[in-house]
C-alpha positions as CSV (number, residue, x, y, z in Angstrom):
1,M,67.0,118.1,99.9
2,T,70.4,118.2,101.5
3,T,71.2,118.8,105.2
4,S,74.0,120.9,106.5
5,L,76.2,118.8,108.8
6,P,79.8,119.0,110.0
7,Y,82.2,117.2,107.8
8,G,83.0,113.7,109.0
9,T,79.5,113.3,110.5
10,W,77.5,112.7,107.3
11,P,75.3,109.6,107.4
12,S,76.3,107.1,104.7
13,P,74.8,103.9,103.3
14,L,78.3,102.5,102.6
15,S,79.0,100.1,105.4
16,A,82.4,98.6,105.7
17,E,81.0,95.1,105.1
18,A,79.3,96.3,101.9
19,V,82.5,98.1,100.7
20,S,84.5,95.0,101.3
21,A,82.1,92.9,99.2
22,A,82.0,95.5,96.5
23,S,85.8,96.0,96.3
24,L,86.3,93.7,93.3
25,R,89.8,92.2,92.9
26,L,90.2,90.5,89.5
27,E,92.9,88.0,88.6
28,G,92.8,87.5,84.8
29,A,89.9,86.7,82.3
30,R,89.4,84.6,79.2
31,F,86.9,83.8,76.5
32,V,86.1,80.1,76.7
33,G,83.7,78.9,74.0
34,D,80.7,81.2,74.3
35,E,81.4,81.9,78.0
36,V,83.6,84.3,79.9
37,W,85.8,83.1,82.7
38,W,87.6,85.3,85.2
39,G,89.6,85.1,88.5
40,E,88.1,86.9,91.4
41,S,89.2,87.3,95.1
42,V,86.5,86.3,97.6
43,P,87.0,88.3,100.8
44,E,84.3,86.5,102.7
45,E,86.1,83.2,102.0
46,G,89.4,84.3,103.5
47,G,90.5,86.2,100.4
48,R,90.8,83.0,98.3
49,T,90.9,83.5,94.5
50,T,88.4,81.5,92.6
51,V,87.9,81.2,88.9
52,R,84.3,81.9,87.8
53,R,82.4,81.3,84.5
54,R,79.4,83.1,83.2
55,T,77.4,80.7,81.0
56,S,75.5,81.6,77.9
57,S,72.4,81.7,80.0
58,G,73.9,84.3,82.3
59,E,74.5,82.0,85.3
60,V,77.7,82.5,87.2
61,V,79.3,79.4,88.8
62,D,82.7,78.7,90.3
63,V,85.0,76.4,88.3
64,I,87.1,75.8,91.5
65,P,85.1,75.6,94.7
66,A,86.4,76.4,98.2
67,P,88.9,75.9,99.6
68,W,90.9,75.9,96.3
69,S,92.6,79.2,95.6
70,A,94.3,80.1,92.3
71,R,97.2,82.3,93.4
72,S,100.9,82.2,92.5
73,R,103.7,83.3,94.7
74,V,106.4,83.7,92.1
75,H,108.1,87.0,92.8
76,E,105.8,87.0,95.9
77,Y,103.3,89.2,93.9
78,G,102.4,86.3,91.5
79,G,100.3,86.8,88.4
80,G,99.4,84.4,85.6
81,A,98.1,81.9,88.2
82,W,95.6,80.3,85.8
83,T,94.7,79.8,82.2
84,T,92.6,77.4,80.1
85,V,93.8,74.6,77.9
86,A,92.2,72.1,75.4
87,G,88.7,73.6,75.3
88,D,87.3,74.2,78.8
89,A,89.9,72.6,81.0
90,L,91.3,75.0,83.6
91,V,94.9,74.8,84.9
92,F,95.8,76.8,88.0
93,V,98.4,77.3,90.7
94,E,97.0,76.3,94.0
95,K,98.0,78.8,96.7
96,A,98.5,76.3,99.5
97,D,101.1,74.1,97.7
98,Q,102.1,76.1,94.6
99,R,101.5,73.1,92.4
100,V,99.8,73.4,89.1
101,W,96.5,71.6,88.9
102,R,94.0,70.8,86.1
103,V,90.3,70.6,86.4
104,E,87.3,70.3,84.1
105,P,84.0,71.9,85.1
106,G,82.2,69.6,87.5
107,E,85.3,67.4,88.1
108,K,87.9,67.3,90.9
109,P,91.3,68.9,90.3
110,R,94.3,66.7,89.6
111,P,97.9,67.7,89.9
112,L,100.2,68.4,86.9
113,T,103.4,69.2,88.8
114,P,105.1,67.4,91.7
115,M,104.7,68.1,95.4
116,A,107.7,70.2,96.2
117,G,107.5,72.8,99.0
118,D,110.4,74.7,97.4
119,M,108.9,75.0,93.9
120,R,106.4,77.6,92.6
121,F,104.9,78.4,89.2
122,G,103.4,81.5,87.6
123,G,102.9,83.2,84.3
124,L,101.0,80.2,82.9
125,T,100.3,80.5,79.2
126,W,98.8,78.0,76.7
127,Q,100.2,78.5,73.2
128,G,100.5,76.2,70.3
129,G,99.2,73.2,72.3
130,R,101.9,73.8,75.0
131,L,101.6,74.9,78.6
132,L,104.5,77.1,79.5
133,A,105.3,78.7,82.8
134,V,107.9,80.5,84.9
135,R,109.2,78.2,87.6
136,E,110.8,79.5,90.8
137,T,112.7,77.1,93.0
138,H,113.8,78.1,96.5
139,R,117.0,76.7,97.8
140,D,118.6,76.8,101.3
141,D,121.1,79.6,101.8
142,A,120.9,80.7,98.1
143,P,118.7,83.1,96.1
144,P,115.7,81.5,94.3
145,H,116.4,80.0,90.9
146,R,114.0,80.7,88.0
147,D,113.6,79.2,84.7
148,I,111.0,78.6,81.9
149,V,109.4,75.2,81.8
150,E,106.8,73.3,79.8
151,I,104.2,71.4,81.9
152,P,102.6,68.3,80.4
153,I,98.9,68.7,80.6
154,D,98.3,64.9,80.8
155,G,99.9,64.9,84.3
156,A,103.1,63.2,83.3
157,G,105.1,65.6,85.4
158,A,102.9,65.3,88.5
159,W,105.3,63.1,90.5
160,D,108.8,63.7,89.0
161,A,110.4,67.1,88.6
162,A,112.8,65.6,86.1
163,T,110.0,65.6,83.5
164,L,109.9,69.4,83.7
165,P,113.2,70.3,82.1
166,S,114.3,73.9,81.7
167,L,113.7,75.5,78.3
168,V,116.0,78.3,79.4
169,E,117.4,79.3,82.8
170,D,120.2,81.9,82.4
171,S,118.5,85.0,84.0
172,D,117.4,86.0,87.4
173,F,113.9,86.8,86.2
174,F,111.5,85.9,83.4
175,A,108.2,87.2,82.1
176,H,105.9,87.4,79.0
177,L,106.6,84.0,77.3
178,A,105.5,84.0,73.7
179,L,105.7,81.0,71.3
180,S,106.0,81.7,67.5
181,P,103.1,80.5,65.4
182,D,105.1,77.7,63.9
183,G,106.5,76.6,67.3
184,S,110.1,77.0,66.3
185,H,111.0,80.0,68.4
186,L,110.3,81.4,71.9
187,A,110.4,85.0,72.9
188,W,110.5,86.3,76.5
189,I,111.5,89.2,78.7
190,S,114.3,88.8,81.2
191,W,116.3,90.9,83.6
192,N,118.9,90.5,86.3
193,H,119.8,91.9,89.6
194,P,120.2,94.8,90.5
195,D,117.8,96.1,87.8
196,M,114.1,96.3,88.2
197,P,112.1,95.4,85.0
198,W,110.9,99.0,84.5
199,D,114.5,100.3,84.5
200,R,116.3,97.8,82.3
201,S,115.3,94.5,80.8
202,E,115.9,92.5,77.6
203,L,113.7,91.0,74.9
204,R,115.2,87.7,73.9
205,V,114.3,85.2,71.2
206,G,115.5,81.6,71.3
207,R,115.4,78.8,68.7
208,L,113.7,75.7,70.0
209,E,115.2,72.3,69.3
210,G,113.8,69.2,70.9
211,G,111.4,71.4,72.9
212,L,114.3,73.3,74.5
213,V,116.0,76.6,73.7
214,A,119.1,75.6,71.8
215,E,120.4,79.2,71.4
216,W,119.0,82.7,72.0
217,T,119.7,86.3,71.0
218,T,118.9,89.6,72.8
219,V,117.0,91.6,70.2
220,A,116.0,94.7,72.2
221,G,116.6,96.3,75.6
222,G,119.7,96.3,77.8
223,T,119.4,100.1,78.4
224,T,115.7,100.3,78.0
225,A,112.7,98.2,79.4
226,P,111.0,96.3,76.6
227,L,107.7,94.5,77.4
228,Q,105.2,92.0,76.1
229,P,106.4,90.4,72.9
230,V,103.5,89.3,70.6
231,W,104.3,87.4,67.4
232,I,102.7,88.8,64.2
233,D,103.9,85.9,62.1
234,D,106.9,83.6,62.3
235,V,109.5,86.4,61.7
236,D,107.9,89.6,63.1
237,I,107.3,90.5,66.7
238,L,105.3,93.4,68.1
239,Y,106.5,94.6,71.5
240,S,106.6,97.8,73.7
241,D,109.8,99.7,74.6
242,D,110.8,103.1,76.0
243,P,113.9,104.4,74.3
244,T,112.1,107.8,73.9
245,G,111.1,107.9,77.5
246,R,107.6,106.5,76.8
247,W,106.6,102.9,76.3
248,N,105.5,102.8,72.7
249,L,104.9,99.9,70.3
250,T,107.7,98.7,68.0
251,R,107.6,96.1,65.2
252,L,110.7,93.9,65.0
253,R,111.7,91.9,61.9
254,L,114.0,89.0,62.8
255,T,116.4,89.4,59.9
256,A,120.1,89.7,60.0
257,D,119.9,93.5,60.7
258,L,117.1,93.2,63.2
259,R,114.9,95.9,61.8
260,H,112.9,97.9,64.5
261,D,110.1,100.2,63.3
262,A,108.1,102.4,65.6
263,V,104.3,101.9,65.5
264,A,102.1,105.0,66.0
265,P,104.4,106.7,68.6
266,A,102.7,108.9,71.2
267,D,103.4,110.9,74.3
268,A,101.8,108.2,76.4
269,D,102.7,104.8,77.7
270,T,101.6,101.4,76.3
271,G,103.1,99.5,79.2
272,G,103.8,99.7,82.9
273,P,105.8,98.3,85.7
274,L,106.0,94.4,85.7
275,W,104.9,93.9,89.3
276,V,102.9,90.8,88.4
277,L,103.2,88.2,85.6
278,G,100.6,88.3,82.9
279,D,99.8,92.0,82.6
280,R,98.9,92.9,78.9
281,W,98.7,96.4,77.5
282,F,98.0,95.5,73.8
283,A,96.6,92.8,71.7
284,R,96.5,91.9,68.0
285,L,93.1,91.6,66.4
286,D,92.3,89.0,63.8
287,D,92.2,91.5,61.0
288,G,95.8,92.8,61.7
289,R,94.8,95.9,63.7
290,T,96.2,96.4,67.2
291,A,94.2,97.4,70.3
292,A,96.4,99.2,72.8
293,V,96.1,100.9,76.2
294,R,97.7,104.4,76.4
295,T,98.5,106.0,79.7
296,N,99.2,109.6,80.5
297,G,97.9,110.0,84.1
298,T,94.6,108.2,83.1
299,D,94.2,105.4,80.5
300,E,92.5,105.3,77.1
301,L,91.9,102.5,74.6
302,V,92.9,103.0,71.0
303,V,92.9,100.9,67.9
304,I,95.9,101.2,65.6
305,D,95.2,100.3,62.0
306,T,97.7,98.6,59.7
307,D,98.6,102.0,58.1
308,G,99.5,103.5,61.5
309,S,96.3,105.5,61.9
310,V,94.9,105.7,65.5
311,T,91.2,105.6,66.5
312,P,90.2,106.2,70.2
313,V,87.7,103.7,71.5
314,P,85.4,105.1,74.2
315,V,85.2,102.6,77.1
316,E,84.2,102.8,80.7
317,P,87.4,101.8,82.5
318,F,90.1,104.5,82.4
319,W,92.5,103.4,85.1
320,G,94.4,100.1,85.5
321,L,93.1,99.2,82.1
322,S,94.4,95.8,80.9
323,I,93.5,93.7,77.8
324,Q,92.8,90.3,79.2
325,D,91.8,88.4,76.1
326,V,90.8,89.0,72.5
327,R,88.5,87.2,70.1
328,G,87.9,88.7,66.6
329,T,87.1,92.4,67.4
330,R,86.0,91.6,70.9
331,L,88.1,92.4,74.0
332,L,87.9,91.5,77.7
333,L,89.0,94.6,79.5
334,S,89.6,94.9,83.2
335,G,90.1,98.1,85.0
336,A,88.3,100.8,87.0
337,G,85.8,103.4,85.8
338,A,83.7,106.1,87.4
339,D,81.7,103.6,89.5
340,G,84.5,101.1,90.5
341,T,86.5,98.1,89.3
342,G,85.0,95.7,86.7
343,L,85.5,93.4,83.8
344,W,83.9,94.5,80.4
345,A,83.4,92.7,77.1
346,V,83.9,95.3,74.4
347,D,83.6,95.2,70.6
348,V,86.1,97.8,69.4
349,D,83.9,98.4,66.3
350,D,80.8,98.9,68.4
351,P,81.9,100.0,71.9
352,S,78.5,101.5,72.7
353,G,77.2,97.9,73.3
354,A,79.7,97.2,76.1
355,E,78.4,96.0,79.4
356,P,80.3,94.9,82.5
357,V,80.6,91.1,82.9
358,V,81.2,91.6,86.6
359,G,81.5,94.7,88.8
360,G,81.8,98.2,87.3
361,I,78.5,99.4,88.8
362,S,78.1,101.1,92.1
363,P,75.6,99.2,94.3
364,W,74.7,102.5,96.0
365,G,74.1,104.5,92.8
366,S,76.5,106.8,91.0
367,E,75.5,109.8,93.1
368,W,77.5,108.4,96.0
369,M,80.7,107.9,94.0
370,P,83.0,111.0,93.9
371,R,84.2,112.2,90.5
372,A,87.9,112.7,90.5
373,R,89.4,116.0,89.4
374,A,93.0,115.9,88.1
375,V,95.1,118.5,89.9
376,T,98.7,119.6,89.5
377,V,100.7,121.5,92.0
378,D,104.2,122.9,92.0
379,G,106.7,120.8,93.9
380,P,110.4,121.4,94.7
381,R,111.4,119.4,91.5
382,G,108.5,120.4,89.2
383,A,104.9,119.5,88.7
384,V,103.3,117.0,91.1
385,H,100.2,115.1,89.9
386,A,97.2,114.1,92.0
387,F,93.5,113.3,91.9
388,D,91.1,115.1,94.1
389,Y,87.9,113.3,95.4
390,P,85.9,115.9,97.3
391,P,83.3,114.9,100.0
392,T,80.3,113.6,98.1
393,N,76.9,112.8,99.6
394,P,73.6,113.6,97.8
395,D,71.9,114.1,101.2
396,A,74.5,116.3,103.1
397,T,76.6,119.4,102.7
398,G,79.2,121.0,104.9
399,P,78.4,124.1,107.0
400,D,79.1,127.5,105.4
401,G,82.6,128.6,106.1
402,E,83.9,125.2,107.1
403,L,86.6,123.5,105.1
404,P,86.6,119.7,104.9
405,P,89.2,117.4,106.5
406,Y,91.3,115.5,103.9
407,V,93.3,112.3,103.9
408,V,96.2,112.3,101.4
409,F,96.6,108.8,99.9
410,V,100.1,107.6,99.1
411,H,100.2,104.6,96.8
412,G,102.7,101.7,97.2
413,G,105.3,100.4,94.9
414,P,106.6,103.1,94.8
415,T,106.7,102.5,91.0
416,T,103.0,102.3,90.5
417,H,100.3,105.0,89.9
418,V,96.7,105.9,90.6
419,G,94.5,107.0,87.7
420,G,91.5,109.0,89.0
421,A,88.9,106.2,89.1
422,A,86.6,106.1,92.1
423,S,86.5,103.1,94.4
424,A,84.1,101.9,97.1
425,K,87.0,102.4,99.6
426,I,87.4,106.0,98.6
427,A,83.7,106.6,98.7
428,Y,83.6,105.2,102.2
429,F,85.5,108.3,103.2
430,T,84.0,110.9,100.9
431,S,80.4,109.9,101.6
432,R,81.1,110.7,105.3
433,G,82.4,114.2,104.5
434,I,86.2,113.4,104.4
435,G,88.0,114.3,101.2
436,V,90.6,112.2,99.6
437,L,93.7,113.5,97.6
438,D,95.4,110.6,95.8
439,V,98.9,111.6,94.9
440,N,101.2,110.4,92.1
441,Y,104.5,111.6,93.6
442,G,107.8,111.6,91.6
443,G,108.7,108.0,90.9
444,S,105.2,107.1,89.9
445,S,104.6,105.4,86.5
446,G,102.1,106.7,84.0
447,Y,103.9,109.9,83.2
448,G,107.0,108.6,81.4
449,R,110.5,107.5,82.4
450,A,111.7,111.0,83.4
451,Y,108.9,111.3,86.0
452,R,109.7,107.8,87.3
453,E,113.4,108.5,87.6
454,R,112.9,111.5,89.8
455,L,113.0,108.9,92.6
456,L,116.4,107.4,91.7
457,G,118.6,107.8,94.8
458,Q,115.9,110.0,96.3
459,W,113.4,107.6,98.0
460,G,112.4,109.2,101.3
461,V,113.2,112.7,99.8
462,V,111.3,113.3,96.5
463,D,108.2,111.3,97.5
464,V,108.0,113.1,100.8
465,D,108.5,116.5,99.3
466,D,105.9,115.9,96.6
467,V,103.2,114.5,99.0
468,I,103.7,117.5,101.3
469,A,103.6,119.9,98.4
470,A,100.3,118.3,97.1
471,A,98.7,118.5,100.5
472,Q,99.7,122.0,101.2
473,G,98.9,123.2,97.7
474,H,95.4,121.7,98.0
475,A,94.9,123.5,101.3
476,A,96.3,126.8,100.0
477,A,93.8,126.6,97.1
478,G,90.9,126.5,99.7
479,A,89.9,122.9,99.0
480,A,90.9,121.4,102.4
481,D,91.2,122.4,106.0
482,P,95.0,123.0,106.6
483,E,94.6,122.0,110.2
484,R,92.9,118.7,109.4
485,L,95.2,117.0,106.9
486,A,96.0,113.3,107.3
487,V,98.3,111.1,105.3
488,A,97.8,107.4,104.7
489,G,99.6,104.7,102.7
490,G,100.6,101.0,102.6
491,S,104.0,99.4,102.0
492,A,106.2,101.9,100.2
493,G,103.3,104.4,100.7
494,G,103.6,103.6,104.4
495,W,107.3,104.5,104.2
496,T,106.4,107.9,102.8
497,V,103.8,108.4,105.5
498,L,106.4,107.7,108.2
499,C,109.1,109.8,106.6
500,A,106.7,112.7,106.3
501,L,105.6,112.5,109.9
502,T,109.2,112.4,111.2
503,L,110.5,115.1,108.9
504,S,107.7,117.7,108.9
505,D,104.6,118.9,110.7
506,A,102.5,119.1,107.6
507,F,100.0,116.5,108.8
508,A,97.9,116.2,111.9
509,A,97.4,112.4,111.7
510,G,98.9,109.5,109.9
511,I,97.9,106.0,108.9
512,S,100.6,103.4,108.1
513,R,99.5,100.1,106.5
514,Y,102.4,97.6,106.7
515,G,104.8,100.5,106.1
516,V,108.5,100.3,105.7
517,A,110.3,101.9,108.7
518,D,113.9,100.6,108.6
519,L,115.7,100.4,105.2
520,R,118.5,98.2,106.5
521,R,116.0,95.7,107.9
522,L,114.0,95.8,104.6
523,A,117.2,95.1,102.6
524,E,117.9,92.1,104.9
525,D,114.5,90.7,105.1
526,T,112.6,91.4,101.9
527,H,112.1,88.9,99.2
528,D,114.3,88.3,96.1
529,F,112.3,90.2,93.6
530,E,112.9,93.5,95.5
531,A,116.2,92.5,97.1
532,R,118.1,95.0,95.0
533,Y,115.4,97.6,94.5
534,L,117.0,99.9,97.1
535,D,120.2,100.0,95.1
536,S,118.6,102.4,92.6
537,M,116.2,104.2,95.0
538,V,118.8,104.8,97.8
539,G,122.2,103.3,97.0
540,P,124.0,100.0,97.0
541,L,125.1,98.4,100.3
542,P,127.4,98.5,102.1
543,E,128.6,101.8,100.5
544,A,125.3,103.6,101.2
545,E,124.7,102.2,104.7
546,A,125.0,105.6,106.4
547,L,122.3,106.9,104.0
548,Y,120.0,103.9,104.9
549,V,120.3,104.8,108.5
550,A,119.8,108.5,108.0
551,R,116.7,108.1,105.8
552,S,114.9,105.5,108.0
553,P,112.1,106.7,110.2
554,L,113.3,104.3,112.9
555,S,116.4,106.5,113.2
556,R,114.4,109.5,114.3
557,L,111.6,108.1,116.4
558,D,112.1,110.9,118.9
559,R,110.6,113.1,116.2
560,L,107.5,111.0,115.8
561,R,105.0,113.3,117.5
562,T,101.9,112.9,115.3
563,P,99.0,110.6,116.2
564,L,99.4,107.4,114.2
565,L,97.3,104.3,113.3
566,I,99.4,101.3,112.4
567,E,98.0,98.3,110.6
568,Q,100.0,95.2,110.0
569,G,99.6,91.6,108.7
570,L,101.4,89.1,110.9
571,D,102.3,86.9,107.9
572,D,103.9,89.7,105.9
573,L,107.1,88.5,104.3
574,V,107.8,91.8,102.4
575,V,107.7,94.1,105.5
576,P,107.9,92.0,108.6
577,P,105.8,92.9,111.7
578,S,108.9,93.8,113.7
579,Q,109.0,97.2,112.0
580,A,105.4,98.0,112.9
581,E,106.1,96.9,116.5
582,A,109.1,99.2,116.8
583,L,106.9,102.1,115.7
584,R,104.3,101.1,118.3
585,D,106.8,101.0,121.1
586,A,108.3,104.4,120.1
587,L,104.9,106.1,120.1
588,A,104.2,104.6,123.5
589,A,107.5,105.9,124.8
590,N,106.8,109.4,123.3
591,G,103.4,109.5,124.8
592,I,101.7,110.0,121.5
593,P,98.1,108.8,120.9
594,H,98.2,105.7,118.6
595,A,96.6,102.4,117.8
596,Y,98.2,99.2,116.6
597,L,96.1,96.7,114.7
598,A,97.7,93.3,113.9
599,F,95.9,90.9,111.7
600,E,96.5,87.1,111.8
601,G,96.6,85.3,108.5
602,E,97.3,88.5,106.4
603,G,100.4,89.1,104.4
604,H,101.5,92.1,102.4
605,G,98.1,93.6,101.6
606,F,94.8,92.8,103.1
607,R,92.4,90.2,101.5
608,R,90.1,88.9,104.2
609,A,86.7,90.5,104.5
610,E,86.9,90.8,108.3
611,T,90.3,92.5,108.0
612,V,89.0,95.0,105.4
613,V,86.0,95.8,107.6
614,R,88.1,96.4,110.7
615,Q,90.6,98.5,108.7
616,L,88.0,100.8,107.1
617,E,86.1,101.3,110.4
618,A,89.3,101.9,112.4
619,E,90.6,104.5,109.9
620,V,87.5,106.6,109.9
621,A,87.2,106.3,113.7
622,F,90.8,107.3,114.1
623,L,90.4,110.4,112.0
624,G,87.3,111.3,114.0
625,R,89.2,111.0,117.3
626,V,92.1,113.2,116.1
627,F,90.0,115.8,114.1
628,G,87.2,116.1,116.6
629,F,84.1,114.6,114.9
630,E,82.0,111.5,115.6
631,P,81.2,109.5,112.4
632,P,77.8,107.9,112.9
633,G,77.6,104.1,112.9
634,I,81.3,103.6,113.3
635,P,82.7,101.7,116.3
636,T,84.9,103.8,118.5
637,L,88.6,103.2,118.3
638,E,90.5,103.4,121.6
639,L,93.9,105.1,121.3
640,D,96.8,104.1,123.5
């Protein structure tokens, strides 16, 4: 039996501590013998990333114990921080020193690369008996230098960097290293400033001589954004590219005329933005078929036969779907489904037998997890896509005639997307009677190149217009209280929040998590991977400096009149705390209710359990203070 209670005051079993523990963050997975290994962030241990193994008996144990943490800082976002070599040996990048270490189960780690505070590794891959990696070397008064290296797994390079010679080093960035079956050629993806890899990149193939690339050729890309080369045999490569505006698979034959053949083209993306090293959207099965992820708002898994026919494979995860490993017809799939993020082992010929290896099941029961509804509203530049998560609580309902408060989520990137999968963090709001509208504004991936490129030159304009249109359209449809609309986002999403609050009165409250407030300062302070990102989204400096000033929320702080919660990591190298502090000072000067939460030991994104707990409780308490309800069991947040 349900009880009628005001929205925002519904009792919920989802505590912030439980949500933090249930918010699974995976970092790769592998089949190892008859076991499954995976990387997992551990919030209660300071957010360190461990590698865990599930034995054949079902026991789960850590391969690397605390305080070891497998996390790469290449491109700052990392990726490919661990893999397995020579049976059940693990190699991983240790977060603290960025060296590569090797460890066998039950043994102590030993280093494979030298102690060098200016050297980082990522994108580790074990192929053909060789451990390859992207190396990033930081130099005084110069941009980082990146190259591809081979790391001796016997530790021969542990003390002398000279034993790690460059296989190739003539690009600003590298990803997706792939060694041919006979070991004679190396394929990789590269790109250079000012391009981002989802705008323009190149697929290159180099001939190996003496273990190094003697010569190479660009075989695809330049005006497109190829991804993930996979060797079919010694002369054929399968990769994804987007000359049609969608990332689709292509088969390349390395002959004199470089023949390119489309493979089962579709109005969907097999690919996505290369924010981290190691993402995989397709894999070759042993029998010659290809398992592939296709994205059009949400994700689906398909199997493409050798004749080009396509068979959908029903699986639980339908957002953030990534093929982590393959063995025979079995896949390790990571992603999020109706009840949260997880890792699944799936046989593509018998998907009904799939069960999650870890995660994927709501600890509170499915009845507490909201089911997303895809919505589309008309924006100034066309359709705007979003997912609606209505208030969901099996024991409570809202009073007759009352519309629920809504918080509009704005994802970061801005070139990423959300896919309609519930999470414990979303359920933390919806179970208390607060709706969530998750918006894929123009510039988001998952809907093709044309939708992504709406944002070119228009960051701070298109994203803001689209988020406002989605919020107001949702309220006009009678789904949300137009007087109780909030907007929340982190990083680039925080930028959109701040722009929306200083350019409109559409929202009654805002939450900025490490949000960008000053474009010039971002261009000066941010890391090398995104150092030229603003060239395409706003314009190149110094020519566009006036536009940088005009677009920045810090240029119009006198118009910041909306209550705001600011959350900031004090170790953030992407968006430094100085920007959040300027916002805090302006709100105080304007006499606007606000709260500023600064977190020691957190960078760009929150990983520690205590931080996530404080964040969730503060956000619900803040909405209660502004919208006039008292959420039960939530500590009060004092506003300045």
